[in-house]
N, C-alpha and C positions, 0 to 999 in steps of 0.2 A: 504494500500500500504506500503510494508516494504522494506526499503533499509538497508542492513547490514552495509553500509559505512556512515560515518559522513556526514551529509548534510552541515556542515560548511566548508568542504574541496571540492575543485573543482574536478570533475570527471564525466565520461560519464554516469555511472549508476545513480549517484545523480541527474544529470541534467534531465535524463529521468523520474525519480521518481517525481521530482517536476513539470516538464512540463506536464506529463501525469495526475497527480493529479489535476492540475488546469484545464486542458482541459476536463477532465471528469465532473468536476463541471459545466463547461459551457454548457454541454449537459444534465444537470439535474441529474447526479449521485452524491450521497452523498459520496464523497471520502475524505479520510484523510491519510496523510503520517506519518509513524512511523519510527524513525531512531535515531541513536546516533547524538548528536550535541555538538560541543565544544564551548559553549556559548549559547546565546539565539537562539531559532529556527530562521532560515533565513527568514521565511515568515509565515503568518497565515495558519492554517490548518495542522500544523506539531506537532506531539506529540514527545517530547524529551525522549529518552530512556537512557540517560546517556552520559558520555564523552567517547571518543574513545582512543585506543592505536594503534600505528603503527605496523603492522605485515607484514612480507615479504610474497608475494603471487603472483604466476604466472608472475614473472619477474618485479613486481612492489611492492608498499607498500600500504597495505589496512588499512584504519582507521576504525577498528571494535570495538565492545563493547562486549567482552566475559565474563565480570565479573558477578557474581551472582545478584548484584543489578539491572543490566540492564535486566536480564532475568525475575526477579520479576516484573519489570515495564511492560514488555510485557504481562505477565499473567493478571496483574491488569487492564491494558488498554483494553485488549480484553474482560475481564469480564464486564467492564463498558460499552463498546460500542456494544458488541454482533453483529458483522458485518455479512452480508450475505455471503460475499466472502472475503478471505484473499489472497492478491496478493503479492507473494514473488519475488523480483528481486535478481538474483544470489542466488537461494534457498539453496545452500550447502555452502555458505560462513560461516565461523565459527562465532558463536555468536547468535544474536537474531533470525535469521531465523530458526536455528535448534530447538530453543525452541518452535516455532510455530509448526514445523513438529512433534516433539516428545511429546509435552505436551498438545496439543489442538486437537480438532476434527473438526475444521472449514473446509469447502471446499476450497482447495488451487489451485490457478492458479500460475504456476511457469514459470518465464521468465528467460532464460539463455542468458547472454551477452557474455561470454568468449568463445573463441575457443582454443582447445588444452590444456585445464586445466589439471593439474597433480593430482587434488584431487581424481579422480576416482581410481587411482592406490592404494591409501591408504584406502579409505573409500568406495570402490566399492560396497560391499554387502549391506551396510546401505543405500547408495544412490539408489540402485536398489529397495530395499524395499520401500523407500519413493516414488519413481516414480510409483510403482505398487499400493500401498495401500493408499497413501495420496494425490497425485496430481490428480486433476480432469481435468486439461488441462496443456500441456507442450508447451511453446512458445519459439522460438529462434529468435534472432534479425537479423540473417543472415544465409546464406547457410552454411558458415563455422562453426558457432555455432551449427546449426542443426546437421551437420555431426558428431561433437564431441559428442553431446548428444545421438544421435541414436546409435553410435558405442559403447557407454558405458552403456546406459540405455534401449535401444530399442525405439520403437515409439508407437503411431505416435507423431511427433513433427511438429507443424505448424510454419511457418516463418511469423512474423510480424515485418517488418523493423522498426528501431528506428525512432522517429519523431523529427522534428526541428520546433522551433517557428520562422517561416519565417519573420513575421512582425517585431519582435524584432530587427533583423539585417537589414532588408530592409529599415526600417524607422529611423534607428539610425542617429544622427547628426555626420557627419564625423569628426574625430579628426584632428586638424590643422596639415598641412604638411609643412616642409621646403624643402623637396626633396622626391623623391620616397622612399617608405618603404616596406620592406619585413617583414612579421609577422610570428612568431612562438609562439604557445601557447600550452604548455604541460608540464608535470612533467619532470624535468631534470634527466633522468635516461637512461642507455644505450640503451634500446630498442626504445626510442623515437627519436634517431638519431641526437640529437642536435650537438654533436661533428662533425658529418658528414656535417651538415649544416654550421658550422663555418669554416670547411676546404674549403667548396665550396665558401663561401662568401669572404674568404681571397683573392681569385684570381678573383673575379668577375669583377673588373676594370670598375665599373659603379658608377655613382653618386647616391648612395642610402644608406639608413640606414637599419639596421637589428634590429627590435623590438623583444626582447626576453621576453616573459611572463612566469611566473611560478618560481618554486624553486624545489630543489631535491638534491639527494646525489652527483650529478656531478657539482652543481652550482659553488662552490668555485674553483674547479680545472679548469673549463672552463673559469671562469672570470679571472683567473690568466694569461690567454693568452694576456689580455689587447689589444684586437683587436680594431683598429679604426673603427668607424661607428656603433658599436654594442651598443645598449641601453638596459641595464638590468633593466627591469621594476618590477621584483618580482611578487607577487600576486596582482592582481588588481580586482576591482569589475566588475560585469557582465555588467553594463552600459558602463564603460570605454572600456571593451573588445569589445563590440558591436560597439562602435564608432571607435576604432582602426581597427577592421575588415572591417568596411565600408570604411575607408580611405586608407587602404593598397593597394599598387600596385600589390603585390603578397602575397598569403598565402602559406606557405611552410610546408608540413607535411612529414618529412624525416624518418618516423618510419622504423625500420628494420624488425619487425615481431610482431606477437601476437596482431594484431588489427582485431577484428571480424567485425567491421563496421566503416564507416567513417563519423560519425556525424559532426565532426569539418569541414570536407570538405563541407558538406551541409550547415553549418553555413556560411562559406565563400561564397558559391554560393548564399545564400540568401542575402548576403550583396553586391552582384554583384562584387566580388573580384576574379580575376583569381587564379587558384589553380595549384601548382606544388607539386606532391606527389610521394611517393614510389609506385612502381608497385607491391603491395602485395594484397592478397586475400580480406581482409576487405575493402580496398579502391576501388578495382575493383567492389565491390557490388554497389557502387554509382556513379562511374565516369569511362568514357571511355577515353582512351588515344587519345588526339587530338580533343576531342569533348567537354566534360565538364572539363577536366584537362589535364595537361601534366604529364604523368607518366614515371618514370625512375627507373632503377634497384636500389634496396635498397643498401645502404652502398657504393655508388659510387660518391665521391665528384665531379669529372670532369663532369659526366653526369648531376648531380644536378645543377652544375654551368651553364652548357650550356642551360639547360631548363629555369633557371631563366633569363639568358640573352635573350633568345628568347622572353619571355613574356614581358620583360622590353623594348625590342627594336622594337617589332612588334605590333603596335597598332591594326591592323586588327585581329591578333591572339588573343590578349587580349580581344577584343570586342566579338569575336566568343565564347571564353571560358565563358565569363560572361553571354552572352545571353542564350546559351544552359544550363549553370550551373543554372541560375535562374529557367528555366523551370523544370530542374531536381529536384531542391529543393522543388518546389511546389508539386511534387509528394509525398513528404515525410513530409507533414505538420503534426503537432501534433494533429490538429483537426481530420485529417483522421485516425490517430492511435487510438485516443479516441473512435471513432465510431467502429473501428474493435474490440477493446477490449470490448466495450459494448455488441457486438454480442457474444463474447466468454463468458462473464459473464451470459448472458441470456441462452446460451446453457448449461452451467454448472448447473445452478439452475433448469433448466427444466429436467435434467437427473435424472432418478430414482436411488436410492441407494446412494445418496450423504452423506457425513460424518455427524455425529451427533455432535452438539456443546457441 
């Protein structure tokens, strides 16, 4: 299992790689994760490929390892392990994944997470070659991601939605509360909409705190507003995040665009926390407005403010959202995803003409 992004940094792809690797082991598949790490590997079963450097990509910052030393570690690790399957997440991310594609002959399962990625405009011919000649199965995590892949590479592309560790959030010990809390947890960059959330919170006129988790290029600018009631928590550990998710009165995801799937919404649903989110494609993959979440137009502070007020003020609405949300989260368990990928691996290995190592 290859992540091109550092497993020491929080991120959706990194969380899927670690969670899926562990879930595969639980059903008897010998799985190991390979990735850059900035420091010791975050857990057992991870092979460190070197330190990362931040690179701008798809409206965000990607912590990748494009240096020659990391590529040599890829080749040495594969030579030592000789796996039956190599599973690449975001297969065309610059760095270690391209080394697997270009310099080895292992059967590759490719999982695409991003929707609307600009990479194909620059490297389209090489990507299409890899899709035809090297990939034995192409998976997308959402309909939006599938549409992007099929438009640029052709098909077939199977959709296997991301998974969530439901028990991790459902069983977390709630963080102590002094009053209701709204939680935001994402990188502080324009597309995540934190500035919109702060504008909405400024006029909320409710006795509540806003917990802001994460860091990013907008952190200093947004902190300079010195808004009362906002607690800037920085980077926190997974255990604390699960506890705060479990305790929060509302989880707010005000992203503006470029979200291919709403894993963080499913995490909040697993914690029985009501969700208010932007009405964008990736979030509609997992939540229906007024059923599992309240969805509002992206970039609209008044609409976001009114949605948060509704959830804080209406206990019946909050209870409805959490009830349906928990049922929805159960449909996306990581155990379910591991079983689906096990079927994919079996199909690939049974197919004639697979790549030679």
